[in-house]
N, C-alpha and C positions, 0 to 999 in steps of 0.2 A: 176090258179087251179091246183095243183101237181098231178102228173101222179103217180099213184101206181106201185111200184115194182112186186108185188104179189095178185093173186084173187084165188078166188075160182067157183068151179062149183056147181050147186044147187043141184047136186048129193051128192057129197063129203060135203057139207052144213048139208045136211039131217044125214049123217055118224059121224060128227063131234058134231052135237047136241045130238045121240045117245050116243057116248061116254061121252060128258059132264056130261050128266044122270048118268053114271054111276062111272065114275071117277074123277068128279068136273074141276076146273079149269085145263086147258091143253094148251099146247105152242108144236110148231112144229120146229123141226131141221133141217137141211140138211147139212150134213159133207164131203159127196162124198168119205168118206171111207169105211172100210169092210162091210159087211153084206150085205145088199142091195143098194150100191154103193151110188148113190146120190138119193137114193129115200128119201122123205119128213118122216120123224119119228114123228108120235104125241106121244107125251107122258104127263102124266100126271103132273102140274105145280110141282115144285122140285124133280123131279125125276130124272133130268139132272141137272146139275150143268152149266150154262151158263160161258163160259171161257172168259179172258180177250180179246182174241182175236176173238170170235165171235160176228158177228154183226147182228141187229135188221131191216129185210127187209120191216116191217109194220107189219099188222095185218088180220088174216082171221077169219071170222066167230067169233070176240072174242077172237081170239087167236093169239100171238106173233109168228114171222115167223123170226129165227131165222138161219145163216148159219155160218159156217167156215169162217174165214177172207180169208185163200187161195183160197178155193170152189168160193166165192164171185168175185173173179179175173177172172175166168172164166163166171160169170153170170152178170155182172157189167153194161152190156150194154143191157141185155133179162131181159123181162118179163116174171115169171112165174106164170102159171095156173094151181092151187092144181086139180086135180082129184081123182077118186076114181074109181077102176076096180075089177071084180073079179080075183081071184086067189089068192094064198098066199105067200106073201113075207116070206125074209128069217131074218128081223128085230125085234125089240124088239119094232116098233110101237103097239099101242093099236088096230087099226083095225085088225089085224093079225088073232086073235082067230076069226074073223066074215066071214073067208073068203074071205075079201078084201084086199087091198092093194092102199094105197096112191100113186100116183105119182105124179112129176113134168112135165108138157108141155111149154117148153119155147118157145120164139120167140124175136127176134131182134126189139130192138125199133126204131121207127120211129126217122128221126133226129128230127122232131119237140117235139116228148115226148120228147127226152133227153134233151131238152132245159128247160123243165120242171117237170123234175124226182124229186120225193121224195129222199130227201136225207139219207143214214143210219143213224142209232142209233148204237153207239158205247157202 
């Protein structure tokens, strides 16, 4: 059984469903760049061109989760849980007008998890 690199909380799942009803298919991208730093951004599918250097870590609530490859170097040994909190982020993410922001909570994989980790997709 493969260990997933990314998961999502129940609270964040509900927000994703709300956003999907309004915007259709969604993706997540975490760049580590400007705006909200390394916060995951939720975007309508097609609103962001996935670059050749971006990697897909997996799927959360039916949405592919991408990360810039240079950012992945910092996260390659970590599990990410996407959660949501009240507050206004400074990115282009779709939850911002709701007065919410997605955030990435990370932890190191255990040695046993690393043996069975899900490979990234490029």
